[in-house]
N, C-alpha and C positions, 0 to 999 in steps of 0.2 A: 314125613313121607307124603302126607296130604297136601302140604304146601308145594312140594316139589312136583307132584303130579299135576296140580292145578296150573302151575307155571308152564309145564311142558305142553299141556293142552292149549294154553293161551298162545304160546309161541306158534304152534301149528296153525291155529286159527288166524293169527295176525300176519303170518308170512305172506299171505296172498295179497295184502293191502299195504305193503311197505315198498318204498323205493330208496335207493342208496344215496347217502350224502357223505361228504368227507370234510374234515377240518384241515386247516393249514398245517397242523402238527402231525398229520397222518392218521388221526383217529377217524375210523369209519363206522357208520351206523345206518340203520334203515329207518326212514321216517314214514309214519302212517300217511296214507293217501288223504289229502284234504288238510293236513296240518301244515302250518307255515313254519319256516326255519329262519332264524336270524342268528348269525354266527360271526366270530372272529377267528383268529388263529388258534385259540385255546379252548373255546366253549361254544355251545349253541343252546338257544332257548327254543323249545318247541311249543307252539300254540295250537290247541284244537280249533276246528272251524267254529265251534259254538262255545269257545272258552270265555272265561271271565276273569276279573281281578281276584277271584277267590281260589285260584289254582296257579301253580307255577311248575314247569318241567324243564330241567336243564341236563345237558349231556356234556361231560368234560373229563379231562384227565384229573386225577386226584393226587397232586404231589405230596410226598411225605407219608402216604399210606402204603405200608408193606404187608401187613397182616389183613387178609380179607375178612377175618372174623373179629377185628379189633373193636372191643367195646367202647373205645374212645371216640368212635365215629359220632355217637350221640352228642358228646361234649363239643366236638368240632362244629356240628350243625347248630347247636345251641349258641355257641360263641359267635358264629358268623351271621346268623339269620334271625335271631330272636333277641328281644330286650332282656336285660339282666334279670328282671323279675319273672320272666316266663318259666313255666314248668315243662321240662322236656324229659321224657323217660323212655327207656327201651320197652318194647312190648314183646317180650319173648326173646329167645336166642336166635342168632342169624340162621337162616334156612338156605340150603344149597339150591342152585338151579343150574341147568345146563346152558352154558354160554358158548359162543362160537369158538372161544379159545380154551375151553375146558370148563371147570366147575367154578361158578361164581356164587356170591352170597347176597341174600336180601336182608337188609336191616329194617325192621319196622319200629317206628317211634310214635308215641302219642304226645301231644303238646297242648298246653292251655296258655294262651297269650292274650292279654288284654280282655280276658273273659271269653275268648273265642276258642273252641275246641278245634284242633287241627290234627291231621294225619300226615306223617312223613314216611316215605319209602325211599330207601337208598339201595340201589343195585350196584354191586362192585364186581369187577372181573379183572384178572391179571392179563396183561398183554404179552405176547410172545417175545422171546429174545431179550428179556430184561427191559421191555418197553414201558414199564410202569403199570399203574392201576387206573382203569377207566371206570366211570360210574354214570348212572342215570339217577337223578333225584326228583322226587315229586313232593310238593308241599301244597296243602290245601284243605278245605273242609272235607271231612271224612266221606260224605256221599259222593263228592266229585272225584276224589282220588280213587275210591273203590270202583267207581264206574269206569275209570280209565285203566284200571290195573291190568287187564288182559293186553291192552294195546301197549302200554308202557313196558310190560314184561317182554313183549316181542322186540321192542327197541333195545332193551338191555341184552337180550340173548344174541343180538346181531353185532354187538361191539367187537371191533377188531382194529388192528393198527398195521399200516403198511409203511414201508420206507418211501419217502417222497422222491419221485424221479425229478431230475434236473430239467428246467424249462428248455435249456439248449446247452449242448456240450461246449465247453470253453477250450479253445486251442491257444489262448493267450499264454505266453511264457511268463515266468515269475516276474521278470523285470517290468512287464506291462502292468501286472496287477499291483506291484509296488508303486508304480507311478500313478495308478488310478486311485489307490486308497491311502497312501502315506500322507500324513498331515491332515486327514479329513475325519469328520464325524459322521457316522452312519446312524440313520434313524429308522425305526419301525413303529408305526402306530396302528392300533386296531380298536374298534368299539362297535357296540350295537345296543339297541334298547328294544324291549318287547313292544309289539304293537298294541298290547293291552295295558301298557304302563306298569307291568308287574315286576320290572327289574331290568338289569342290563349289566354289561361289562365294558371296561375300557382298560387299555394297557399301553405303555410306552416303553421302548427300549432304545438306548443310545450306546454306541460303541465308538470311542475316540481312539484312533490309531495314530499316535504321534510319530513324527519323522525320526525321533531318536530311538524308535523301536519299543517304546512302552505303550501300554493301552490302559484305558479306563472303561469299564462297562457299568451301566446303571439300568435298573429295571424298576418300574412302578406300575401298579395296577389296582383296580378296585372292582368289587362286585356288589350289586344291590338287589334286594328283593322287597317288593311291596305287595303283600297280600294281607287281608284283614287279620290282625293279630300277630303278624310276623313281618313287620316293616323294619328292615335293618340292612346292614351291609358290612363289608370288611375291606380293608386296604392292606396292601403289602408293598414292600420295596426291598431292593437288594442291590448289591454291586460287587465288583471285583476289579482287580488291577494286576498288572504283570508285564510280560514282554510278548511281542508278537513278531512273526516273520511269515513269509510266503515260501512254501516248499512244493515240489512236484511229487505226486504219487501216481505213477503210471501216466495216464493221459490227462490227469486232473491237476489243477492248481488248487492248493489247500492253504487256508489261513490257519496257522498254528498259534493258539493262545496259551502261553505258559504262565499260569497263575502264580502269584506270590504265595498262595496256599499250598503249592506243590503239585497241583493237578495240571494236566494238559488237555486241551480240547482242539480237535481237528475239524475244520469247517470247509466243506467243498465250495469253491467259487465258480459261478457260472454267469453268463451274460445272455441277454436276449435283446439285441439292438443296444439302446442306451440304458436298459434296465439291469440292475445288479442284484444277484441272488446269492444268499448264504444258505447252504443246505436246502435249496429249493424254495426258500422264502424271500420275497422281495424286500430289499432295504433301500432307502433313499440315501444318496451320498451327498452330504453337505460340505460346507467349507471348513 
């Protein structure tokens, strides 16, 4: 109860000094005034105006997390951001806080890495409509993380997710889209790095739409964190294949991907001049 009350007070105090930001995946949050934001489609690093390499703050969707009280979050953080010999342990049970989308939970962790004591805070909240789980993570020396806690709590309490509107409605018939995309490989790149050198993200996606109606999708990405005692990173990659076609749904043209795994994904296609958008996100059309 004490923790919940403290977070509620922090949110009230912080609301007056926050402004709205949105990632390309639709995740919205409010950034403290004076803090800088560097982001890509999937995540953002927030840097305080007087920040240093001894602290790191990130806002992102957390794929694979379904239980907001999952004790394995500590293991996930340890595996991604700390060397194998680091000691990372939970500091009490997850505590609830009032998020914009309902009840969220704060996970508090203590770590010792390369002889440096660190504090880790992970705020997690479920997004509406099956939109996944979003989180705010703070890693740094305990005095710094504690000093920012009220402000970071305000960011966490503001997490929400909206469906992205299309840049421009497409009136192209299916035949035009097939001519535009068939036999081409589509690319999407995104990356950023913290201005304080404390980490960054990069990702690449490719979607090959063959003329014979088959497709191949590949995704690769990495995240890195560099703060004293917690210098590390993680990489991931994945892929899929199956068959594709263009169908009409109301006034929209939709790219239908029928995976060999038995699932189907529908992607709304739009254009803005020569730019091509899939579900509101721009992709480059190559050869």
